[in-house]
Structures are given as structure tokens and as C-alpha cells.
SEFI-627323 format. One record per residue (C-alpha): residue number from 1; residue in three letters; x, y, z. Coordinates in Angstrom, 1 decimal. Layout:
N
{NUM,"ALA",{X,Y,Z}}
...
This chain:
368
{1,"MET",{31.1,-17.8,-6.0}}
{2,"ASN",{27.4,-17.2,-6.7}}
{3,"PRO",{26.6,-13.4,-6.9}}
{4,"ASP",{23.8,-13.9,-4.4}}
{5,"ASP",{26.1,-15.6,-1.9}}
{6,"GLU",{28.8,-13.0,-2.3}}
{7,"SER",{26.4,-10.0,-1.9}}
{8,"TYR",{24.7,-11.5,1.1}}
{9,"ARG",{28.0,-12.3,2.7}}
{10,"LEU",{28.9,-8.6,2.4}}
{11,"LEU",{25.7,-7.7,4.3}}
{12,"PHE",{26.3,-10.3,7.0}}
{13,"SER",{29.9,-9.1,7.5}}
{14,"HIS",{28.2,-6.2,9.5}}
{15,"ARG",{27.2,-6.8,13.1}}
{16,"GLU",{24.1,-4.5,12.7}}
{17,"ILE",{22.6,-6.9,10.1}}
{18,"VAL",{23.4,-10.0,12.2}}
{19,"GLU",{22.1,-8.5,15.4}}
{20,"SER",{18.9,-7.4,13.6}}
{21,"LEU",{18.3,-10.9,12.2}}
{22,"LEU",{18.7,-12.5,15.6}}
{23,"ARG",{16.6,-10.0,17.6}}
{24,"GLU",{13.7,-9.9,15.1}}
{25,"PHE",{13.3,-13.4,13.8}}
{26,"ILE",{15.1,-15.9,16.1}}
{27,"ASP",{12.4,-16.7,18.7}}
{28,"GLU",{14.7,-18.6,21.1}}
{29,"ALA",{15.1,-18.2,24.8}}
{30,"TRP",{18.9,-17.8,24.6}}
{31,"VAL",{18.5,-14.7,22.4}}
{32,"LYS",{17.1,-12.7,25.4}}
{33,"GLU",{20.3,-13.6,27.3}}
{34,"VAL",{22.8,-12.3,24.7}}
{35,"ASP",{25.4,-9.7,25.6}}
{36,"TRP",{25.2,-7.8,22.3}}
{37,"GLN",{28.5,-6.0,22.9}}
{38,"THR",{30.3,-9.4,22.5}}
{39,"LEU",{28.9,-10.1,19.0}}
{40,"ALA",{31.8,-10.3,16.7}}
{41,"PRO",{32.8,-12.1,13.4}}
{42,"TYR",{34.7,-15.3,13.5}}
{43,"PRO",{37.1,-15.6,10.6}}
{44,"THR",{36.9,-19.0,8.9}}
{45,"VAL",{37.3,-20.8,5.6}}
{46,"SER",{35.8,-24.1,4.6}}
{47,"PRO",{36.1,-26.3,1.6}}
{48,"LEU",{33.4,-26.4,-1.0}}
{49,"GLU",{31.7,-29.7,-1.9}}
{50,"GLN",{32.8,-29.6,-5.5}}
{51,"GLY",{36.1,-28.6,-7.1}}
{52,"GLY",{39.2,-27.3,-5.4}}
{53,"GLU",{37.9,-23.8,-4.5}}
{54,"ARG",{37.3,-22.6,-1.0}}
{55,"ARG",{34.6,-20.4,0.5}}
{56,"SER",{34.2,-18.3,3.6}}
{57,"ASP",{31.4,-19.3,6.0}}
{58,"ILE",{29.3,-16.7,7.8}}
{59,"VAL",{30.2,-17.3,11.4}}
{60,"TRP",{29.7,-14.9,14.3}}
{61,"ARG",{30.4,-15.6,18.0}}
{62,"LEU",{28.8,-14.1,21.1}}
{63,"ARG",{28.5,-14.6,24.9}}
{64,"LEU",{25.5,-14.9,27.2}}
{65,"ARG",{25.0,-12.5,30.0}}
{66,"ASP",{24.6,-14.8,33.1}}
{67,"ARG",{27.2,-17.3,32.0}}
{68,"TRP",{30.5,-17.3,30.2}}
{69,"CYS",{29.2,-19.3,27.3}}
{70,"LEU",{30.5,-18.8,23.8}}
{71,"VAL",{27.9,-19.4,21.0}}
{72,"ALA",{28.9,-19.6,17.3}}
{73,"ILE",{26.3,-18.5,14.7}}
{74,"LEU",{26.6,-20.2,11.3}}
{75,"ILE",{24.5,-18.7,8.5}}
{76,"GLU",{24.1,-20.4,5.2}}
{77,"ILE",{22.5,-18.6,2.1}}
{78,"GLN",{20.3,-20.9,0.0}}
{79,"ARG",{18.4,-19.8,-3.2}}
{80,"TYR",{17.2,-23.3,-4.2}}
{81,"ARG",{15.6,-26.1,-2.3}}
{82,"ASP",{17.9,-28.9,-1.2}}
{83,"ARG",{16.5,-32.2,0.2}}
{84,"HIS",{19.9,-32.9,1.9}}
{85,"MET",{20.3,-29.5,3.4}}
{86,"ALA",{20.4,-31.0,6.9}}
{87,"LEU",{23.3,-33.2,5.9}}
{88,"ARG",{25.2,-30.3,4.3}}
{89,"MET",{24.7,-28.2,7.4}}
{90,"LEU",{25.9,-31.0,9.6}}
{91,"VAL",{29.1,-31.2,7.6}}
{92,"TYR",{29.6,-27.4,7.8}}
{93,"VAL",{29.1,-27.5,11.6}}
{94,"ALA",{31.5,-30.5,12.0}}
{95,"LEU",{34.2,-28.6,10.0}}
{96,"LEU",{33.6,-25.6,12.1}}
{97,"TYR",{34.0,-27.7,15.3}}
{98,"GLN",{37.2,-29.1,13.9}}
{99,"ARG",{38.7,-25.7,13.3}}
{100,"LEU",{37.5,-24.4,16.7}}
{101,"ALA",{39.1,-27.5,18.4}}
{102,"GLN",{42.4,-26.8,16.6}}
{103,"SER",{42.5,-23.2,17.5}}
{104,"GLU",{41.5,-23.7,21.2}}
{105,"ARG",{42.9,-27.1,22.0}}
{106,"ASN",{42.4,-26.9,25.8}}
{107,"ALA",{39.0,-25.2,25.8}}
{108,"PRO",{35.6,-26.9,25.4}}
{109,"ILE",{34.1,-26.3,21.9}}
{110,"PRO",{31.1,-23.9,22.0}}
{111,"PRO",{27.6,-24.7,20.9}}
{112,"VAL",{26.8,-23.7,17.3}}
{113,"PHE",{23.5,-22.3,16.1}}
{114,"PRO",{23.1,-23.2,12.4}}
{115,"VAL",{20.8,-20.9,10.3}}
{116,"VAL",{19.7,-21.5,6.7}}
{117,"LEU",{18.5,-18.3,5.1}}
{118,"TYR",{16.2,-19.5,2.2}}
{119,"LEU",{15.7,-16.9,-0.5}}
{120,"GLY",{13.7,-19.0,-3.1}}
{121,"SER",{10.1,-18.3,-4.1}}
{122,"ARG",{8.9,-21.9,-3.9}}
{123,"PRO",{8.0,-23.3,-0.5}}
{124,"TRP",{10.7,-25.1,1.4}}
{125,"HIS",{9.8,-28.8,2.0}}
{126,"ALA",{13.3,-30.3,2.7}}
{127,"PRO",{13.8,-32.1,6.0}}
{128,"GLU",{15.2,-29.9,8.8}}
{129,"THR",{16.8,-32.8,10.7}}
{130,"VAL",{19.3,-35.5,9.8}}
{131,"GLU",{17.2,-38.1,11.4}}
{132,"GLU",{14.5,-37.6,8.6}}
{133,"LEU",{17.1,-38.5,6.0}}
{134,"ILE",{18.1,-41.8,7.5}}
{135,"ALA",{16.2,-45.0,6.4}}
{136,"PRO",{13.9,-46.1,9.2}}
{137,"ALA",{14.5,-49.8,8.7}}
{138,"GLY",{16.6,-51.0,11.6}}
{139,"ALA",{17.1,-47.5,12.9}}
{140,"ARG",{15.9,-48.5,16.4}}
{141,"TYR",{18.9,-50.8,16.8}}
{142,"PHE",{21.3,-48.1,15.9}}
{143,"ALA",{19.5,-45.1,17.6}}
{144,"PRO",{22.3,-44.4,20.1}}
{145,"TYR",{24.8,-44.0,17.3}}
{146,"LEU",{22.8,-41.9,14.8}}
{147,"PRO",{23.5,-38.2,14.6}}
{148,"ARG",{20.8,-35.9,16.0}}
{149,"PHE",{21.0,-32.5,14.3}}
{150,"ARG",{18.6,-29.7,13.3}}
{151,"TYR",{19.1,-26.4,11.5}}
{152,"PHE",{17.0,-23.3,12.0}}
{153,"LEU",{15.2,-22.3,8.7}}
{154,"LEU",{14.5,-18.7,7.9}}
{155,"ASP",{12.3,-18.5,4.8}}
{156,"ILE",{12.6,-14.9,3.7}}
{157,"HIS",{9.2,-15.0,1.9}}
{158,"GLN",{7.5,-16.4,5.0}}
{159,"LEU",{8.8,-14.0,7.6}}
{160,"PRO",{6.1,-12.0,9.4}}
{161,"GLU",{5.5,-8.4,8.4}}
{162,"THR",{5.9,-7.1,12.0}}
{163,"HIS",{9.4,-7.2,13.4}}
{164,"GLY",{10.4,-8.4,16.8}}
{165,"ALA",{12.6,-6.7,19.4}}
{166,"GLY",{14.9,-3.8,18.4}}
{167,"ASN",{14.4,-0.1,17.5}}
{168,"ASN",{16.1,-0.4,14.1}}
{169,"PRO",{14.6,-3.4,12.3}}
{170,"LEU",{17.2,-3.6,9.5}}
{171,"PHE",{16.6,-7.2,8.5}}
{172,"THR",{12.8,-6.5,8.2}}
{173,"TYR",{13.7,-3.9,5.6}}
{174,"ILE",{16.1,-6.3,3.9}}
{175,"ALA",{13.4,-9.0,3.8}}
{176,"LYS",{10.9,-6.5,2.3}}
{177,"THR",{13.4,-5.5,-0.3}}
{178,"GLU",{14.1,-9.1,-1.2}}
{179,"ARG",{10.3,-9.8,-1.5}}
{180,"ALA",{9.5,-6.7,-3.6}}
{181,"LYS",{7.8,-7.7,-6.8}}
{182,"THR",{7.4,-4.2,-8.3}}
{183,"PRO",{9.7,-1.1,-8.6}}
{184,"GLN",{7.2,0.8,-6.4}}
{185,"GLU",{7.5,-1.8,-3.5}}
{186,"LEU",{11.3,-1.7,-4.0}}
{187,"CYS",{11.3,2.1,-3.7}}
{188,"GLU",{9.4,2.0,-0.4}}
{189,"ALA",{11.7,-0.7,1.1}}
{190,"LEU",{14.8,1.1,-0.1}}
{191,"ALA",{13.7,4.4,1.5}}
{192,"ALA",{13.2,2.6,4.8}}
{193,"ILE",{16.8,1.1,4.6}}
{194,"SER",{18.2,4.5,3.8}}
{195,"ARG",{16.5,6.2,6.8}}
{196,"ALA",{17.7,3.4,9.1}}
{197,"LEU",{21.4,3.8,7.9}}
{198,"PRO",{22.5,7.4,8.2}}
{199,"ALA",{25.4,8.0,5.7}}
{200,"GLU",{27.6,9.6,8.4}}
{201,"THR",{27.3,6.6,10.7}}
{202,"PHE",{27.2,3.6,8.3}}
{203,"PRO",{29.2,4.5,5.1}}
{204,"LEU",{30.6,1.0,4.5}}
{205,"LEU",{27.3,-0.8,5.3}}
{206,"ARG",{25.4,1.6,2.9}}
{207,"ARG",{28.0,0.8,0.2}}
{208,"HIS",{27.5,-3.0,0.7}}
{209,"VAL",{23.7,-2.6,0.7}}
{210,"THR",{24.1,-0.8,-2.7}}
{211,"ILE",{26.2,-3.6,-4.1}}
{212,"TRP",{23.6,-6.2,-2.8}}
{213,"LEU",{20.8,-4.1,-4.4}}
{214,"ARG",{22.4,-4.0,-7.8}}
{215,"ARG",{23.7,-7.5,-8.0}}
{216,"VAL",{20.7,-9.3,-6.5}}
{217,"VAL",{17.5,-7.4,-6.0}}
{218,"LEU",{17.6,-5.0,-9.0}}
{219,"TYR",{19.0,-7.6,-11.3}}
{220,"ARG",{15.9,-9.7,-10.5}}
{221,"ILE",{13.2,-7.0,-10.7}}
{222,"ALA",{14.7,-4.6,-13.3}}
{223,"PRO",{17.8,-6.0,-15.0}}
{224,"ARG",{18.1,-3.1,-17.5}}
{225,"PHE",{18.2,-0.6,-14.6}}
{226,"SER",{20.7,-2.6,-12.5}}
{227,"GLU",{23.2,-2.5,-15.5}}
{228,"THR",{23.4,1.3,-15.3}}
{229,"ILE",{24.4,1.4,-11.6}}
{230,"PRO",{28.1,0.9,-10.8}}
{231,"ASP",{29.1,-0.3,-7.3}}
{232,"VAL",{30.3,3.1,-6.4}}
{233,"TYR",{26.9,4.7,-6.3}}
{234,"ASP",{25.6,5.7,-2.9}}
{235,"LEU",{22.4,4.3,-1.5}}
{236,"GLU",{20.6,7.6,-1.6}}
{237,"GLU",{21.5,8.2,-5.2}}
{238,"VAL",{20.2,4.7,-6.2}}
{239,"HIS",{16.9,5.4,-4.4}}
{240,"SER",{16.6,8.8,-6.2}}
{241,"MET",{17.5,7.3,-9.6}}
{242,"LEU",{15.1,4.4,-9.1}}
{243,"ALA",{12.2,6.7,-8.1}}
{244,"GLU",{12.6,8.8,-11.2}}
{245,"THR",{12.9,5.8,-13.5}}
{246,"VAL",{9.8,4.1,-12.0}}
{247,"GLU",{7.7,7.0,-13.3}}
{248,"LYS",{9.0,6.5,-16.8}}
{249,"TRP",{8.5,2.7,-16.7}}
{250,"VAL",{4.9,3.1,-15.5}}
{251,"GLU",{4.1,5.4,-18.5}}
{252,"GLU",{5.8,3.0,-20.9}}
{253,"TRP",{3.9,0.1,-19.4}}
{254,"LYS",{0.6,2.0,-19.8}}
{255,"GLN",{1.3,2.7,-23.4}}
{256,"GLN",{2.3,-0.9,-24.1}}
{257,"GLY",{-0.8,-2.2,-22.3}}
{258,"LEU",{-3.0,0.2,-24.3}}
{259,"GLN",{-1.6,-1.0,-27.6}}
{260,"GLN",{-1.9,-4.7,-26.6}}
{261,"GLY",{-5.4,-4.2,-25.3}}
{262,"LEU",{-6.5,-2.6,-28.6}}
{263,"GLN",{-5.0,-5.4,-30.7}}
{264,"GLN",{-6.4,-8.1,-28.5}}
{265,"GLY",{-9.8,-6.4,-28.4}}
{266,"LEU",{-10.0,-6.1,-32.1}}
{267,"GLN",{-9.0,-9.7,-32.8}}
{268,"GLN",{-11.5,-11.0,-30.2}}
{269,"GLY",{-14.3,-8.8,-31.5}}
{270,"LEU",{-13.7,-10.0,-35.1}}
{271,"GLN",{-13.7,-13.6,-34.1}}
{272,"GLN",{-16.8,-13.3,-31.9}}
{273,"GLY",{-18.6,-11.4,-34.6}}
{274,"LEU",{-17.9,-14.1,-37.2}}
{275,"GLN",{-18.9,-16.9,-34.9}}
{276,"GLN",{-22.1,-15.3,-33.8}}
{277,"GLY",{-23.0,-14.4,-37.4}}
{278,"LEU",{-22.4,-17.9,-38.7}}
{279,"GLN",{-24.4,-19.4,-35.8}}
{280,"GLN",{-27.3,-17.1,-36.2}}
{281,"GLY",{-27.4,-17.7,-40.0}}
{282,"LEU",{-27.4,-21.5,-39.5}}
{283,"GLN",{-30.1,-21.4,-36.8}}
{284,"GLN",{-32.4,-19.2,-38.9}}
{285,"GLY",{-31.8,-21.3,-42.0}}
{286,"LEU",{-32.6,-24.5,-40.2}}
{287,"GLN",{-35.7,-23.0,-38.5}}
{288,"GLN",{-37.2,-21.9,-41.9}}
{289,"GLY",{-36.5,-25.3,-43.5}}
{290,"LEU",{-34.6,-23.7,-46.4}}
{291,"GLN",{-31.8,-26.3,-46.5}}
{292,"GLN",{-31.3,-26.0,-50.2}}
{293,"GLY",{-31.4,-22.3,-50.2}}
{294,"LEU",{-29.0,-22.2,-47.2}}
{295,"GLN",{-26.5,-24.5,-49.0}}
{296,"GLN",{-26.7,-22.4,-52.1}}
{297,"GLY",{-26.5,-19.2,-50.2}}
{298,"LEU",{-23.6,-20.4,-48.1}}
{299,"GLN",{-21.8,-21.6,-51.2}}
{300,"GLN",{-22.3,-18.4,-53.1}}
{301,"GLY",{-21.6,-16.2,-50.0}}
{302,"LEU",{-18.6,-18.2,-49.0}}
{303,"GLN",{-17.1,-18.1,-52.5}}
{304,"GLN",{-17.7,-14.4,-52.7}}
{305,"GLY",{-16.3,-13.9,-49.2}}
{306,"LEU",{-13.3,-16.1,-50.0}}
{307,"GLN",{-12.5,-14.1,-53.1}}
{308,"GLN",{-12.8,-10.8,-51.3}}
{309,"GLY",{-10.9,-12.2,-48.3}}
{310,"LEU",{-8.1,-13.6,-50.4}}
{311,"GLN",{-7.7,-10.3,-52.1}}
{312,"GLU",{-7.5,-8.6,-48.8}}
{313,"GLY",{-5.0,-11.1,-47.4}}
{314,"THR",{-7.3,-12.9,-44.9}}
{315,"SER",{-6.6,-16.5,-46.1}}
{316,"GLN",{-6.4,-17.6,-42.5}}
{317,"GLU",{-10.1,-16.7,-41.9}}
{318,"ALA",{-11.0,-18.6,-45.1}}
{319,"ARG",{-9.4,-21.7,-43.6}}
{320,"ARG",{-11.4,-21.3,-40.4}}
{321,"LEU",{-14.7,-20.9,-42.2}}
{322,"PHE",{-13.9,-23.9,-44.4}}
{323,"LEU",{-13.3,-25.9,-41.2}}
{324,"ILE",{-16.6,-24.8,-39.8}}
{325,"LEU",{-18.4,-26.0,-42.9}}
{326,"LEU",{-16.6,-29.3,-42.8}}
{327,"GLN",{-17.6,-29.7,-39.1}}
{328,"SER",{-21.3,-28.9,-40.0}}
{329,"ARG",{-21.3,-31.7,-42.6}}
{330,"PHE",{-19.0,-34.4,-41.1}}
{331,"GLY",{-18.6,-33.6,-37.4}}
{332,"GLU",{-15.1,-33.7,-35.6}}
{333,"ILE",{-12.2,-33.0,-38.0}}
{334,"PRO",{-9.1,-35.3,-37.6}}
{335,"GLU",{-5.7,-33.7,-36.9}}
{336,"ALA",{-4.3,-35.0,-40.2}}
{337,"ILE",{-7.1,-33.2,-42.2}}
{338,"ARG",{-6.6,-30.0,-40.1}}
{339,"ALA",{-2.8,-30.1,-40.8}}
{340,"LYS",{-3.4,-30.4,-44.5}}
{341,"ILE",{-5.9,-27.5,-44.4}}
{342,"ASP",{-3.4,-25.3,-42.5}}
{343,"GLN",{-0.7,-26.0,-45.2}}
{344,"ALA",{-3.1,-25.4,-48.1}}
{345,"SER",{-2.8,-22.4,-50.4}}
{346,"ALA",{-5.5,-19.8,-50.8}}
{347,"GLU",{-6.4,-21.3,-54.2}}
{348,"GLU",{-6.8,-24.8,-52.8}}
{349,"ILE",{-9.1,-23.5,-50.0}}
{350,"GLU",{-11.3,-21.7,-52.5}}
{351,"ARG",{-11.5,-24.8,-54.8}}
{352,"TRP",{-12.3,-27.2,-51.9}}
{353,"THR",{-15.0,-24.8,-50.6}}
{354,"ALA",{-16.7,-24.6,-54.0}}
{355,"ARG",{-17.2,-28.4,-54.1}}
{356,"ILE",{-18.0,-28.9,-50.4}}
{357,"TRP",{-21.6,-29.9,-51.1}}
{358,"GLN",{-20.7,-32.5,-53.7}}
{359,"ILE",{-18.2,-34.5,-51.7}}
{360,"GLU",{-19.1,-37.7,-49.7}}
{361,"SER",{-16.2,-37.8,-47.2}}
{362,"LEU",{-13.6,-35.8,-45.4}}
{363,"THR",{-10.9,-37.4,-47.5}}
{364,"ASP",{-12.6,-36.1,-50.7}}
{365,"ALA",{-12.9,-32.7,-49.1}}
{366,"VAL",{-9.1,-32.1,-49.3}}
{367,"ALA",{-8.3,-34.2,-52.3}}
{368,"ASN",{-6.4,-32.4,-55.1}}
């Protein structure tokens, strides 16, 4: 089983999480009529689509206040987009109905509310009804026989920041934790979960939240930190450890950023300086009409610069200057010529540069 699925199934094995999700983010009229005291898990097992393994669905059942109506809540965890999600959910619901019919042969089967909890970062564009998957050609002739089915999509990255009904918005905190992009955001969301779940009241739920944090959230944001946390750690301890570690990471990132910035700044400064110097020299030489002097000066200066550069190990810069001179004489340089220049030795670059004003073509420029 996928670690994401297994960890989320642990969370949804607690009625507090399921009730919070329904109260906060299911904007349906029937939610206001729920008798929350009747909310209870429904044990079920269904076959997977591939292989011979079996998986446990997340199914809860409840009753409405003004009528004796049983409703089954089927929750499916999805990390990646699936165009045929509506068809998959239809199969899951049909299998659930089959099991309900077998267990309660003389009772009407209850309505099922199918929920897809999407955790992926990319927008969900899959059809939410089975009808959208069926080819339209000839559909009007078979309309009475086609399945009509829709699932309820909860995209965790599109949920509103403000929660709905309820004094303890647990699933809002779960969603903020899942959406956290930095350790600082994660610390804030984790502190909210810890306050909402007192240790003396929710020991098992806190343990399952800790497992979910380590296997899913921390593994995504800070894998090296998640590896240091066994499943036995308490939620409060994880929060304290993470808060302390974040300060160390921030300092490390600052030092790494400073070093990278200095290196990049030095490289960019050298490149810009060389380019500006060459451009200014060319412009002044052209304006003064000293073409011959410019050629001699460039030849002598380049030879001296190449000799000094080669001694100092800057053969790459010699190649770049050689390319600039070629471009000034012949225009655009073909890829084949560039490749040969990139593979040339420092001695070849120096020899080619020395004769650049005597050659007639680009082919002659890199001839041995």
C-alpha cells in the first residue's frame, strides 16, 4: 500500500477527523441534518484493480436527524490525477453496495456519498461524472440505460483558508500542514494541531498524526529530518524538535546562499567586464578609423593575454575571446566550428588566434 494512503487511512480512522472534514468543507444541505452521535466506521475490504492484494476502503456511516436514513461516506485518497476517476469511484460504490446488500439482505441499501481527496500539486482536470467519459455519439438513444454518477472532489490545495462550522477545525489544520512549503509554515500548522488535540484526550489520534507527519509531510518537505523521527515520538516532541532544527537549517541556508551569491556575482562581474571592455575598445577603434592599428593591437594584446591566461589556467576565456574575434570577422559561427573550438587545446587556440587576420574563411580559422 502507498505510504500516503496508509497514513491518511490512519487519520480517517478517527471520527474527529471525518466529522471535521464534513462540517468544514462539505457544503451540502444534508450535512446540517446529521446526527453526529451516529457517525461510526463501517468495516469493509475491497479488491484492488491490479494484482491479488486487497485494500481497506475508508467508509463511515451516519443517520440524519429528522429521518431514519443511513448514509455511507466513502473517502478515496488520490495523489495523482486520473482521467477515469469517476469510473473507479463508480466501481468502488458498486462493490460497497454489493457488500451492504449481502450483509443487510432485507433492508434497502443506503445512499453513498463518494469523496475524492486530491493531494496533488497540479490542478485537477479529470471529469467528475461518468457521463463525461461516455462517447456522445448515439448516447441519446441509450440515455435511459447509461449510468449517472458523480463524486465530490476535495482538492486540498484549493480549500479556502477559513473553515466552516465547528469549534475545532482539525481538517483545516491538516490541510494547512499538507500545503506547507517551508519548515516555518509546517511549525505553525503543527502547533495548531497540537493545541487542538490535548494529549490526555486524544493519545491515539496524536500518535497517528505523528506517523502521518513523518511518512508524508516531513518526508516531502524535509526528508533528512523525517528519517530521525521514529513512529513512537509524541506530537509535542516532534514539534519541539522541528522548531529547534528549523533555526539550524535557516542559518545553513543563509551561509550556502552567501557563498553561492559571491561565486555567481564574481563570475557575472568578470564576464560583464570583459564584454564591456571589448565592446568599448571596438567602438573607439572604429570611430578613430585606426583599423590597422586595432588589428595589430588586438592581435598583440590577445596573444599576450592568451599567454598570460593560459599560464593562469583560463583557457576557457581564451576560447570565448577567440569566438568573439571570429564573429567580428565572419558573423554567426556554425555549431560544428564551435564544437571544434570547445575541444581544442590551449596551444591550438593560441595558434589560431595568431593567424586570425591572415585567414579567408571560418574553415581556415580552425584548420591544423
